[in-house]
C-alpha positions in Angstrom: -129.4 -117.5 11.7 -131.6 -119.9 13.6 -135.2 -119.1 14.3 -134.4 -118.5 18.0 -131.5 -116.2 17.2 -133.8 -114.2 14.9 -136.5 -114.0 17.5 -134.1 -112.8 20.2 -132.6 -110.2 17.8 -136.0 -108.8 17.0 -136.9 -108.8 20.7 -133.7 -106.9 21.6 -134.3 -104.4 18.8 -137.9 -103.7 20.0 -136.7 -103.4 23.6 -133.9 -101.0 22.6 -136.4 -98.8 20.8 -138.5 -98.5 24.0 -135.4 -97.9 26.2 -133.9 -95.3 23.9 -137.3 -93.5 23.7 -137.2 -93.0 27.5 -133.6 -91.7 27.3 -134.2 -89.2 24.5 -137.4 -87.9 26.2 -135.3 -87.3 29.3 -133.1 -85.0 27.3 -130.3 -87.3 26.3 -128.9 -87.0 22.8 -128.4 -90.3 21.0 -124.8 -91.0 19.9 -122.8 -93.9 18.5 -119.2 -93.9 19.8 -116.6 -95.8 17.8 -116.2 -99.5 18.7 -112.4 -99.4 18.2 -110.8 -97.2 20.8 -107.3 -96.2 21.9 -106.3 -98.8 24.6 -104.4 -96.5 26.9 -107.4 -94.7 28.5 -109.1 -98.0 29.2 -106.1 -99.8 30.5 -105.3 -96.8 32.8 -108.8 -96.1 34.1 -111.0 -99.1 34.2 -109.2 -101.2 36.8 -107.3 -104.4 37.0 -110.4 -106.7 36.8 -111.7 -105.4 33.6 -108.3 -104.5 32.1 -107.5 -108.3 32.0 -110.7 -108.9 30.1 -110.2 -106.2 27.4 -109.5 -107.3 23.9 -106.3 -105.3 23.0 -104.4 -105.4 19.6 -101.9 -103.3 17.7 -102.6 -101.9 14.3 -100.1 -101.8 11.3 -98.9 -98.4 12.5 -98.0 -99.7 15.9 -100.9 -98.0 17.8 -102.3 -100.0 20.7 -106.1 -100.3 20.3 -109.0 -102.2 21.9 -112.5 -103.2 21.4 -114.5 -101.0 23.8 -115.3 -103.0 27.0 -117.9 -100.4 27.9 -119.4 -97.3 26.3 -118.8 -94.7 29.1 -115.2 -94.0 28.2 -115.9 -93.7 24.4 -118.8 -91.3 25.2 -116.4 -89.1 27.3 -113.9 -89.1 24.4 -116.7 -88.1 22.0 -117.7 -85.3 24.3 -114.2 -83.9 24.4 -114.1 -84.0 20.6 -117.3 -81.9 20.4 -116.7 -79.1 22.9 -114.0 -76.6 23.7 -114.6 -76.7 27.4 -114.9 -80.2 28.9 -117.2 -78.9 31.6 -119.8 -77.9 29.1 -123.1 -79.6 30.3 -124.3 -82.4 28.0 -126.5 -85.5 28.2 -125.9 -88.5 25.9 -127.5 -91.9 25.3 -126.5 -94.9 23.3 -127.3 -98.5 22.5 -124.4 -100.6 21.2 -122.1 -103.5 21.6 -119.3 -103.9 24.1 -116.7 -106.7 24.3 -115.1 -108.4 27.3 -113.2 -111.7 27.5 -115.0 -114.3 29.7 -113.3 -117.4 31.0 -114.7 -120.7 29.8 -116.3 -121.6 33.1 -118.4 -118.4 33.3 -122.1 -118.6 32.5 -122.1 -117.5 28.9 -125.8 -116.6 28.9 -125.4 -114.0 31.7 -121.8 -112.9 30.7 -121.3 -113.1 26.9 -118.1 -111.9 25.3 -120.1 -109.6 23.1 -123.1 -107.9 24.6 -125.2 -104.7 24.3 -125.3 -101.7 26.6 -128.1 -99.2 26.5 -127.0 -96.3 28.6 -126.9 -92.6 29.5 -124.3 -90.1 30.6 -124.7 -86.7 32.2 -121.6 -84.6 32.0 -121.0 -81.2 33.6 -124.3 -80.9 35.5 -124.0 -78.0 38.0 -126.1 -79.9 40.5 -124.4 -83.3 41.0 -127.1 -84.8 43.3 -129.8 -83.8 40.9 -127.9 -85.5 38.1 -127.6 -88.6 40.2 -131.3 -88.6 41.0 -132.3 -88.0 37.3 -129.9 -90.8 36.2 -131.4 -93.4 38.6 -135.0 -92.3 37.9 -134.4 -92.5 34.1 -132.9 -96.0 34.3 -135.8 -97.3 36.3 -138.3 -95.6 33.9 -136.4 -97.4 31.0 -136.6 -100.7 32.7 -140.4 -100.2 33.2 -140.8 -99.2 29.5 -139.1 -102.6 28.7 -141.9 -104.3 30.8 -139.9 -104.9 34.1 -142.1 -103.5 36.9 -140.2 -101.3 39.4 -141.8 -103.2 42.2 -139.7 -106.2 41.1 -136.4 -104.3 41.1 -133.8 -104.4 43.8 -131.5 -101.4 44.2 -128.0 -101.7 45.7 -126.1 -98.5 46.6 -122.5 -97.8 47.5 -120.6 -94.6 48.2 -116.9 -94.4 47.3 -116.7 -90.8 48.5 -117.9 -91.8 52.0 -115.3 -94.6 52.0 -112.6 -92.1 51.2 -113.8 -89.8 53.9 -113.5 -92.6 56.4 -110.0 -93.4 55.4 -109.0 -89.7 55.4 -110.2 -89.5 59.0 -108.2 -92.5 60.2 -104.6 -91.9 61.4 -102.3 -93.5 58.8 -99.7 -92.4 56.2 -101.2 -91.1 53.0 -99.6 -93.9 50.9 -101.6 -96.4 53.0 -104.8 -94.7 52.1 -103.9 -94.8 48.4 -103.1 -98.5 48.6 -106.4 -99.3 50.4 -108.4 -97.3 47.9 -106.6 -99.1 45.0 -107.6 -102.4 46.5 -111.2 -101.5 47.4 -112.7 -103.0 44.3 -111.2 -106.4 45.2 -112.6 -107.3 48.7 -110.2 -110.1 49.4 -107.2 -108.1 48.4 -108.5 -105.1 50.4 -108.7 -107.3 53.5 -105.3 -108.7 52.9 -103.8 -105.2 52.6 -105.6 -104.0 55.7 -104.2 -107.0 57.7 -100.7 -106.4 56.3 -100.8 -102.8 57.5 -101.3 -104.0 61.1 -98.3 -106.2 61.1 -94.8 -105.3 62.4 -93.0 -103.6 59.5 -89.7 -105.1 60.7 -91.1 -108.6 60.0 -91.9 -107.7 56.4 -88.4 -106.5 55.9 -86.9 -109.9 56.8 -88.2 -111.3 53.5 -86.2 -108.8 51.4 -82.5 -109.4 50.5 -80.5 -107.1 52.8 -78.1 -105.9 50.1 -80.9 -105.0 47.8 -82.6 -103.0 50.5 -79.3 -101.2 51.3 -78.8 -100.3 47.6 -82.3 -99.0 47.2 -82.1 -96.9 50.4 -78.9 -95.2 49.0 -80.2 -94.9 45.4 -80.8 -91.7 43.6 -84.4 -91.0 42.7 -85.5 -92.8 39.5 -82.8 -95.5 39.7 -84.6 -98.1 41.6 -85.8 -100.1 38.6 -82.3 -100.5 37.3 -81.1 -101.7 40.7 -83.9 -104.3 41.0 -83.4 -105.4 37.4 -79.7 -106.0 38.1 -80.6 -108.0 41.2 -83.1 -110.1 39.1 -80.4 -110.7 36.5 -78.0 -111.8 39.2 -80.6 -114.3 40.5 -81.4 -115.5 36.9 -85.0 -114.2 37.3 -87.0 -112.2 34.8 -89.6 -111.0 37.3 -91.2 -112.1 40.6 -94.2 -114.0 39.3 -96.2 -112.1 36.7 -95.2 -108.6 37.9 -93.1 -106.2 36.0 -89.8 -104.8 37.3 -91.6 -101.5 38.0 -94.2 -103.2 40.0 -91.6 -105.2 42.0 -89.6 -102.0 42.6 -92.7 -100.1 43.9 -93.6 -103.0 46.2 -90.1 -103.2 47.7 -89.9 -99.4 48.1 -93.3 -99.5 49.9 -92.1 -102.1 52.3 -88.9 -100.1 53.0 -91.0 -96.9 53.5 -93.5 -98.8 55.8 -90.6 -100.0 58.0 -90.3 -96.4 59.1 -93.9 -96.2 60.3 -95.6 -97.9 63.2 -98.3 -100.5 62.3 -101.9 -99.5 61.8 -103.7 -99.4 65.1 -106.0 -102.4 65.8 -108.8 -99.9 66.5 -108.4 -98.3 63.1 -108.5 -101.7 61.4 -111.6 -102.6 63.3 -113.3 -99.4 62.3 -112.6 -99.9 58.6 -113.7 -103.6 58.8 -116.9 -102.5 60.5 -117.6 -100.0 57.7 -117.1 -102.4 54.8 -119.3 -105.0 56.7 -122.3 -102.6 56.7 -125.1 -104.1 54.6 -128.5 -102.5 55.6 -131.6 -100.9 54.0 -130.3 -97.7 52.5 -132.3 -95.5 54.9 -130.5 -97.1 57.9 -127.0 -96.6 56.3 -126.4 -93.0 57.5 -127.3 -93.8 61.1 -125.1 -96.9 61.0 -122.1 -95.0 59.7 -122.7 -92.1 62.1 -122.6 -94.5 65.0 -119.3 -95.9 63.8 -117.9 -92.4 63.4 -119.1 -91.4 66.9 -117.5 -94.5 68.4 -114.2 -93.7 66.8 -114.4 -89.9 67.5 -114.1 -89.0 63.8 -116.1 -86.4 61.9 -118.1 -87.7 58.8 -120.8 -85.1 59.1 -120.2 -83.6 55.6 -120.3 -86.8 53.5 -123.2 -88.1 55.5 -125.2 -84.9 54.9 -124.6 -85.4 51.2 -125.6 -89.0 51.5 -128.9 -88.0 53.2 -129.5 -85.2 50.7 -129.2 -87.7 47.9 -131.8 -90.0 49.4 -134.1 -87.1 49.8 -133.7 -86.1 46.2 -134.4 -89.7 45.1 -137.6 -89.7 47.1 -138.5 -86.3 45.4 -138.2 -88.0 42.1 -140.7 -90.6 43.1 -138.3 -93.4 43.8 -139.3 -96.0 46.4 -136.3 -96.7 48.5 -137.9 -99.6 50.5 -136.3 -102.2 48.2 -132.8 -100.5 48.2 -129.9 -101.6 50.3 -126.5 -100.0 51.1 -123.3 -102.0 51.2 -120.1 -100.5 52.6 -117.9 -102.7 50.4 -119.8 -102.1 47.2 -118.0 -100.1 44.6 -118.8 -101.9 41.3 -116.0 -103.4 39.2 -115.0 -100.3 37.2 -112.4 -98.3 39.1 -113.2 -95.0 37.5 -116.1 -94.4 39.8 -115.5 -91.7 42.4 -118.7 -91.4 44.5 -122.3 -92.7 44.5 -122.6 -96.1 42.7 -125.6 -98.4 42.2 -126.8 -101.6 40.6 -130.3 -102.8 39.8 -131.1 -106.4 40.1 -134.1 -108.3 38.7 -135.9 -111.4 40.1 -134.1 -114.6 39.2 -130.9 -112.9 38.2 -127.7 -113.5 40.3 -126.3 -110.7 42.5 -123.2 -110.6 40.2 -125.4 -110.3 37.1 -127.4 -107.0 37.6 -129.6 -105.8 34.7 -128.3 -102.2 35.1 -125.8 -100.2 37.1 -123.9 -96.9 37.1 -122.5 -94.1 39.3 -120.5 -91.0 39.5 -117.1 -90.7 37.8 -115.7 -87.2 38.2 -112.1 -88.1 37.4 -112.7 -90.1 34.2 -112.9 -87.0 31.9 -109.3 -86.2 32.9 -108.2 -89.7 32.0 -109.9 -89.3 28.6 -107.9 -86.1 27.9 -109.5 -83.2 29.8 -107.0 -80.9 31.6 -109.2 -81.2 34.8 -111.9 -83.3 36.4 -115.5 -82.8 35.3 -118.6 -83.8 37.3 -120.2 -86.7 35.5 -122.6 -89.5 36.2 -124.0 -92.3 34.1 -125.5 -95.8 33.9 -126.1 -98.6 31.5 -128.5 -101.5 31.0 -127.2 -104.9 30.1 -130.0 -105.5 27.5 -129.5 -109.3 27.1 -129.9 -109.8 30.8 -132.9 -107.5 30.9 -134.6 -109.5 28.1 -133.8 -112.8 29.9 -135.3 -111.5 33.2 -138.5 -110.3 31.4 -139.0 -113.5 29.6 -138.3 -115.6 32.7 -141.1 -113.6 34.6 -143.5 -114.2 31.7 -143.2 -118.0 31.9 
């Protein structure tokens, strides 16, 4: 171990002690979830971007396992092991390693393959907005305890529930809403899907083999994969690109189903594009969204009331929102989030390298094994980035 490595290790340990002190004083129990986790819940719930960066392996008994790419899912699993009712209120905190593959051209200092997360999770809180305010306030207090002044922080907010409410209010088939929601975490793919929905469905059908379309239309439920597989064999193809037979079949069936519907109205496309383009100080966000809703004659009063109530609760917790912005297209990179999301940036750190972030994930407990959704919110600090930001300001 070099002198610099030893110095950084000691600095991270001292920083973690201060951070965990803030977490435990806020009522969070310190836990240490297992590093090796079942791969299934991660691969199903974290989303395409992180799924491709998760270290997955098979043990000698054939079980598919992974090195945890974050600590939220392991903490949810730990909670389920401890309680009979998943909705039992609990608050946890942790400080431990996470592992994500990083391409060779990525800045290794800001995005290492092994890094530490110091975080908190609030599960089953009967007042979701209060839990969100407490989580954000606790994270800022922890950053302050680590010597990063709150005046230097930049907060970025998003609201996946508000986005879903907008899509629900737009006239379109439900399957289109699901597809747009699935692509929301990838802005370019989202825009491409939105554009595709406005095109003439008959034109998309021209790219499909007529005989394959005919066979799929006449097929019994559950037999589509076999039909597509036989077509691929006849064409001496294993798959189309890197997609599986199941993915190819679902894509073709979607095009066939879409051919029975008119294209998405240009006005609907313009409304959705206008929403994701919103990037304003957070206190201007609700008026901006309300103006869009009024122009489209849709009702977003309920989710906007919750949005405003959240900001009021943040203020009641002493949080200064003057340095906070709202982005309509911001959803973080983890697809288990279901509502309010946030990231905290520090001076000198790139936008894509926040020192902390988190949000609401009411559906994750079900993916982890609960028979039903459980209200939950959490956040984590990327401690190496935090240390780098603090040391950079000290120079």
